[in-house]
C-alpha positions as CSV (number, residue, x, y, z in Angstrom):
1,M,-0.2,0.1,-0.1
2,A,2.8,2.4,0.7
3,M,4.2,1.4,-2.1
4,S,1.6,2.0,-4.4
5,Q,0.8,5.5,-2.9
6,N,4.7,6.5,-2.9
7,F,4.5,5.6,-6.8
8,G,1.3,7.5,-7.0
9,K,3.1,10.9,-6.1
10,N,5.9,10.4,-7.7
11,L,3.8,10.7,-11.2
12,V,4.5,14.3,-10.9
13,F,7.7,13.8,-12.5
14,L,6.4,12.3,-15.4
15,P,5.0,15.6,-17.2
16,I,8.4,17.1,-16.6
17,V,10.3,14.0,-17.8
18,A,7.9,14.6,-20.9
19,A,8.5,18.3,-21.1
20,V,12.5,17.5,-21.0
21,I,12.4,15.1,-23.9
22,L,10.2,17.2,-26.0
23,I,12.3,20.1,-25.2
24,Q,15.3,18.5,-27.0
25,L,13.3,16.5,-29.4
26,L,12.2,20.4,-30.5
27,T,15.5,22.2,-30.6
28,A,16.8,19.2,-33.0
29,W,13.9,19.7,-35.4
30,T,14.2,23.1,-35.5
31,G,18.5,23.2,-35.7
32,S,18.1,25.1,-32.3
33,V,20.0,22.6,-30.5
34,Y,22.5,25.5,-29.1
35,Y,19.8,26.6,-26.7
36,L,20.8,23.1,-24.7
37,T,23.7,24.3,-23.3
38,Q,22.1,27.5,-21.9
39,L,19.5,24.6,-20.3
40,T,22.2,22.5,-18.8
41,M,23.8,25.5,-17.4
42,S,20.4,26.2,-16.0
43,A,19.7,23.0,-14.7
44,Y,22.7,23.2,-12.7
45,Y,22.2,26.0,-11.5
46,S,18.8,25.2,-10.5
47,L,20.2,22.4,-8.2
48,L,22.0,25.1,-5.7
49,I,18.9,26.9,-5.9
50,V,16.4,23.5,-4.6
51,G,18.8,23.3,-2.0
52,L,18.3,26.8,-0.9
53,C,14.6,26.6,-1.2
54,V,14.5,24.2,1.6
55,L,16.8,26.1,4.1
56,M,14.5,29.2,3.7
57,G,11.1,27.9,2.9
58,Y,11.1,25.0,5.3
59,A,13.5,25.4,7.8
60,G,13.2,29.4,7.4
61,Q,17.2,30.1,7.6
62,I,18.1,32.9,4.7
63,S,21.4,32.6,3.4
64,L,23.5,35.2,1.4
65,G,26.2,33.0,1.2
66,H,25.9,29.9,-0.8
67,A,27.5,31.3,-3.8
68,G,30.5,30.3,-1.6
69,F,29.7,27.2,-1.4
70,F,29.3,26.7,-4.7
71,A,33.2,28.2,-5.4
72,I,33.9,25.9,-3.0
73,G,32.9,23.0,-4.5
74,G,33.9,24.0,-8.3
75,Y,37.2,25.9,-7.2
76,L,38.5,22.9,-5.3
77,S,37.8,20.5,-8.0
78,A,39.0,22.5,-10.8
79,A,42.2,23.2,-8.9
80,L,42.7,19.1,-8.0
81,T,42.3,18.3,-11.6
82,T,44.5,20.8,-13.4
83,R,47.1,21.3,-11.1
84,N,50.3,19.3,-11.7
85,L,51.3,17.2,-8.3
86,S,54.3,15.6,-10.4
87,P,56.9,17.5,-8.4
88,Y,55.6,16.2,-5.3
89,S,55.1,12.7,-7.0
90,G,58.1,11.2,-3.6
91,Q,56.2,12.5,-1.3
92,L,53.9,10.3,1.0
93,P,50.7,11.9,0.3
94,V,51.1,11.5,-3.4
95,R,52.4,8.2,-2.7
96,L,49.4,7.4,-1.3
97,L,46.8,9.0,-3.5
98,D,48.3,6.9,-6.3
99,S,48.5,3.7,-4.9
100,L,44.5,4.1,-4.2
101,G,44.0,5.0,-8.0
102,C,43.3,8.9,-7.1
103,L,45.6,10.5,-9.4
104,H,45.8,9.6,-13.4
105,A,48.9,10.2,-15.3
106,G,49.6,11.7,-18.6
107,Q,51.3,14.2,-20.2
108,D,50.7,18.2,-20.7
109,L,50.4,20.8,-23.6
110,Y,54.2,20.4,-24.1
111,G,54.9,17.2,-23.3
112,D,56.3,17.2,-19.9
113,P,54.5,14.8,-17.2
114,L,51.5,15.8,-15.6
115,L,49.4,13.7,-12.5
116,V,46.6,15.1,-11.5
117,V,44.2,13.9,-9.2
118,T,40.8,12.2,-10.3
119,P,37.6,14.1,-11.5
120,W,35.8,11.9,-9.2
121,V,38.2,11.7,-6.1
122,A,38.1,15.8,-6.9
123,C,34.0,15.8,-6.4
124,I,34.7,13.8,-3.3
125,I,37.0,15.9,-1.4
126,A,35.0,19.2,-2.9
127,I,32.1,17.7,-1.5
128,L,32.9,17.0,1.8
129,V,35.2,20.3,2.4
130,A,31.9,21.9,1.8
131,L,30.2,20.1,4.0
132,A,33.0,20.4,6.7
133,I,32.8,24.3,6.2
134,A,29.3,24.3,6.1
135,F,28.8,22.6,9.7
136,I,31.6,24.6,11.7
137,L,30.1,27.7,10.1
138,G,26.4,26.6,11.1
139,I,27.2,26.0,14.8
140,P,27.1,29.5,15.1
141,V,25.7,31.2,12.6
142,L,22.4,29.1,12.7
143,K,21.8,30.7,17.0
144,L,21.5,34.7,14.3
145,K,17.9,35.4,13.6
146,G,16.5,37.2,10.6
147,H,18.7,40.2,9.4
148,Y,22.0,39.0,11.7
149,L,22.0,35.5,10.0
150,A,21.9,37.7,6.5
151,M,25.0,39.4,7.3
152,A,26.7,36.5,8.9
153,T,26.4,34.8,5.6
154,L,26.8,37.4,3.7
155,G,30.7,37.2,5.2
156,F,31.0,34.0,4.8
157,G,30.1,34.7,1.1
158,I,32.6,37.9,0.6
159,I,35.7,36.1,2.1
160,I,35.4,33.0,-0.3
161,Y,35.3,35.6,-2.8
162,R,38.0,37.1,-1.6
163,I,40.0,33.9,-1.3
164,A,39.2,32.8,-4.5
165,L,40.4,36.8,-6.1
166,A,43.5,36.7,-4.4
167,S,44.5,33.0,-4.5
168,S,47.0,32.3,-6.9
169,Y,46.4,28.4,-6.8
170,F,43.2,29.6,-7.6
171,G,44.2,31.3,-10.5
172,E,43.6,34.4,-8.9
173,A,41.1,36.9,-11.2
174,D,41.8,34.8,-13.9
175,G,40.4,31.7,-12.2
176,I,41.0,27.9,-13.3
177,S,40.8,27.1,-16.9
178,G,41.6,24.2,-18.9
179,V,39.2,21.8,-16.5
180,P,38.9,18.0,-18.0
181,G,35.7,16.5,-18.2
182,F,33.9,14.6,-15.4
183,A,33.6,10.6,-16.7
184,L,30.5,9.9,-14.8
185,L,30.3,6.3,-16.1
186,P,31.6,4.8,-19.2
187,G,30.2,7.1,-21.6
188,L,28.9,9.7,-20.0
189,L,30.6,12.7,-19.5
190,V,30.1,15.8,-18.2
191,S,32.3,18.0,-21.2
192,G,31.2,21.1,-22.9
193,D,32.4,19.7,-26.1
194,K,29.8,19.9,-28.6
195,A,29.6,16.3,-29.6
196,Y,28.2,15.7,-25.9
197,R,25.9,18.5,-25.9
198,V,23.0,16.0,-25.7
199,S,23.6,13.7,-23.2
200,N,24.6,16.5,-21.4
201,Y,21.1,17.7,-21.4
202,Y,20.1,14.8,-19.6
203,I,23.0,14.5,-17.7
204,A,22.1,17.6,-16.0
205,W,18.1,17.1,-15.8
206,T,19.0,13.6,-14.4
207,V,20.9,14.9,-11.8
208,L,18.8,17.9,-11.0
209,L,15.3,15.6,-10.8
210,L,17.4,12.7,-8.4
211,A,17.9,15.7,-6.2
212,M,13.7,16.9,-6.6
213,L,12.9,13.9,-5.7
214,L,15.3,13.0,-2.6
215,L,14.0,16.8,-1.2
216,R,10.0,16.0,-2.1
217,H,10.6,12.8,-0.1
218,L,12.1,15.1,2.7
219,I,9.7,17.5,3.0
220,N,6.9,14.9,2.9
221,S,8.5,12.9,5.6
222,R,8.6,13.5,9.3
223,V,11.7,15.8,8.9
224,G,10.0,17.9,6.7
225,R,6.9,18.4,9.1
226,A,9.8,19.5,12.0
227,L,10.9,22.1,9.7
228,R,7.2,23.6,9.0
229,A,7.3,23.4,12.6
230,I,10.5,25.5,12.9
231,H,9.6,27.9,10.0
232,G,6.6,28.7,11.8
233,S,7.6,29.2,15.2
234,P,11.1,28.1,16.4
235,E,10.1,28.3,20.5
236,A,7.0,26.1,19.4
237,A,8.6,23.6,17.8
238,D,10.9,23.0,20.8
239,A,8.6,23.2,23.2
240,M,6.9,20.3,21.4
241,G,10.4,18.4,21.9
242,V,11.9,19.2,18.0
243,D,16.2,19.7,18.4
244,T,15.6,23.0,16.5
245,A,19.5,23.5,16.0
246,R,20.2,19.8,14.5
247,F,18.0,20.2,12.1
248,K,18.5,23.7,11.0
249,L,22.4,22.9,11.1
250,K,21.4,19.5,9.0
251,T,19.3,21.1,6.2
252,F,22.1,23.8,6.0
253,M,24.8,21.3,5.5
254,L,22.3,19.7,2.8
255,S,22.1,22.7,0.8
256,A,25.7,23.0,1.2
257,V,25.9,19.8,-0.3
258,F,23.4,20.7,-3.0
259,S,25.3,24.0,-4.1
260,A,29.2,22.2,-3.8
261,L,27.5,19.7,-6.3
262,A,26.4,22.3,-8.8
263,G,29.6,24.0,-8.6
264,V,31.6,20.6,-9.8
265,L,29.3,19.7,-12.5
266,L,29.0,23.3,-13.7
267,T,33.0,23.7,-13.5
268,H,33.8,20.7,-15.8
269,Y,30.7,21.4,-17.9
270,N,32.1,24.8,-18.7
271,G,36.2,23.4,-18.6
272,G,36.6,26.5,-15.8
273,I,35.4,29.0,-13.4
274,G,35.8,32.1,-12.2
275,P,35.9,34.6,-9.1
276,S,32.3,35.8,-10.4
277,E,30.5,32.6,-9.3
278,A,31.7,33.5,-5.8
279,S,30.3,37.0,-6.0
280,V,28.2,38.4,-3.4
281,M,25.4,39.2,-6.6
282,K,25.6,35.6,-7.5
283,S,24.0,34.9,-3.8
284,V,21.4,37.8,-4.3
285,R,20.6,36.5,-7.4
286,Y,19.8,32.9,-6.0
287,V,17.9,34.4,-3.1
288,A,15.8,36.2,-5.5
289,I,15.0,33.1,-7.5
290,V,13.9,31.3,-4.8
291,A,11.5,34.3,-3.5
292,V,9.9,34.5,-7.3
293,G,9.5,30.8,-6.8
294,G,8.3,30.8,-3.8
295,M,10.2,30.0,-0.5
296,A,7.8,26.9,0.2
297,N,7.5,25.9,-2.7
298,I,10.2,23.8,-4.7
299,W,8.6,23.2,-8.3
300,G,7.9,26.8,-7.8
301,A,11.8,27.5,-7.3
302,L,12.8,24.9,-10.0
303,A,10.8,26.9,-12.7
304,M,11.7,30.1,-12.0
305,G,15.2,29.0,-11.7
306,M,15.3,27.4,-15.0
307,V,13.4,30.7,-16.7
308,L,15.5,33.1,-15.2
309,N,18.9,31.7,-15.3
310,F,18.1,30.6,-19.3
311,L,17.5,34.2,-20.0
312,S,20.6,35.8,-18.0
313,L,22.5,33.1,-19.8
314,R,20.8,34.3,-23.0
315,G,22.1,37.8,-22.3
316,F,18.5,39.2,-22.4
317,F,19.2,41.1,-19.6
318,G,22.3,42.5,-21.0
319,T,24.7,45.0,-19.1
320,Y,21.4,45.2,-16.5
321,D,21.0,41.8,-15.5
322,D,22.6,42.2,-11.6
323,A,20.3,45.4,-11.6
324,V,17.1,43.0,-12.7
325,F,17.6,40.3,-10.4
326,G,18.0,42.9,-7.7
327,L,14.5,44.8,-8.9
328,I,12.6,41.5,-9.2
329,L,13.6,40.6,-5.6
330,I,12.5,44.3,-4.6
331,T,8.5,43.4,-6.5
332,I,8.5,40.1,-5.4
333,M,8.7,41.3,-1.5
334,L,6.4,43.7,-2.0
335,F,4.3,42.3,-4.3
336,A,4.2,38.5,-3.9
337,P,5.9,37.1,-0.7
338,N,4.6,33.8,-1.3
339,G,5.6,33.8,-4.5
340,I,4.9,34.7,-8.4
341,L,2.8,31.2,-8.2
342,S,0.3,32.6,-5.4
343,L,0.0,35.7,-6.7
344,Q,-3.6,36.8,-7.1
345,V,-3.8,39.8,-10.0
346,R,-7.1,40.4,-8.7
347,G,-7.5,42.7,-5.8
348,L,-3.6,42.9,-5.7
349,W,-4.0,47.1,-5.5
350,R,-6.1,46.9,-2.5
351,Q,-4.6,44.4,-0.9
352,R,-0.9,46.1,-0.6
353,G,-2.6,49.5,0.4
354,L,-1.9,50.9,-2.8
355,F,-5.0,51.6,-4.0
356,R,-8.3,51.7,-2.5
357,R,-11.6,52.6,-3.0
358,K,-12.8,55.7,-1.4
359,K,-16.3,54.6,1.0
360,P,-19.4,56.7,-0.3
361,A,-19.9,58.7,2.5
362,V,-22.8,57.9,5.0
363,K,-25.1,61.0,5.3
364,E,-26.5,61.6,8.8
365,A,-30.0,61.7,8.8
């Protein structure tokens, strides 16, 4: 009985899968396969956004530093898979990694020996580092509330951005380029090469839908009910026996893992990463997209993440890109704090007090 109920609940994914396939077929039929590049990138950005949606909309914790976790994943994976360890091949840590099959030997463009960490190992290291930082940061920071929490996470994002910008190991202002493809399985390579454009589109959507499946089960579980209670009133949830500190921390760590994984995959897809991915405006953008979709609506966050990121990547907003996302955030907070999908046009102005009908004067008898 439970299995049939879970299967029925998961049928909601079928229209999305059908839409993903239909879009790919339409691009092939119309000769516009190049759109798949931006759609693939949007899917990876949306992976971060749905994780942030759970943190903000269900655990009630605002974060302006998730671009930092994205950059941790991307930069660490890029550095580990491009920095040559051949000069250190005689040292014990490198020999140990080599004996465990964690290193890949080859030659660089000049024919010199090249020894780098394999993408799978780099991905695992990057996610574990992001997880550890989220744990260390989350313990003190998640005790804060409101704008204090926002400022603390903003400070974390600024620190990551400055490290990426100032560190020679991470390429300073130029970032890291020449990142190799990520072979997930034989025949499945995360790479921006045109030959893999269609397969990468499906890889990105598979990862994203698996993440959505996980989050959906989480939200509908006992954990999800506890998170909603925390969002409604942490004090009341505490009184009912919910360990609010533990749930907040675990949700923060989960969203950090989603962000780091998105950073890893997008970096290997693009073949590089730059410090702009860790900028404060990137974090503001993610918060704006979550707000547009609805802070407690992972489907709305997914839809808006795909649409707005696609338009941005296609250059639709031009040089006003950051300004547009700032304006979107202000507008949503004024007119649709529960997300654009919950917007009721009828009576909108009266609800916000921007326009009120004058009541007819009552004549005295």
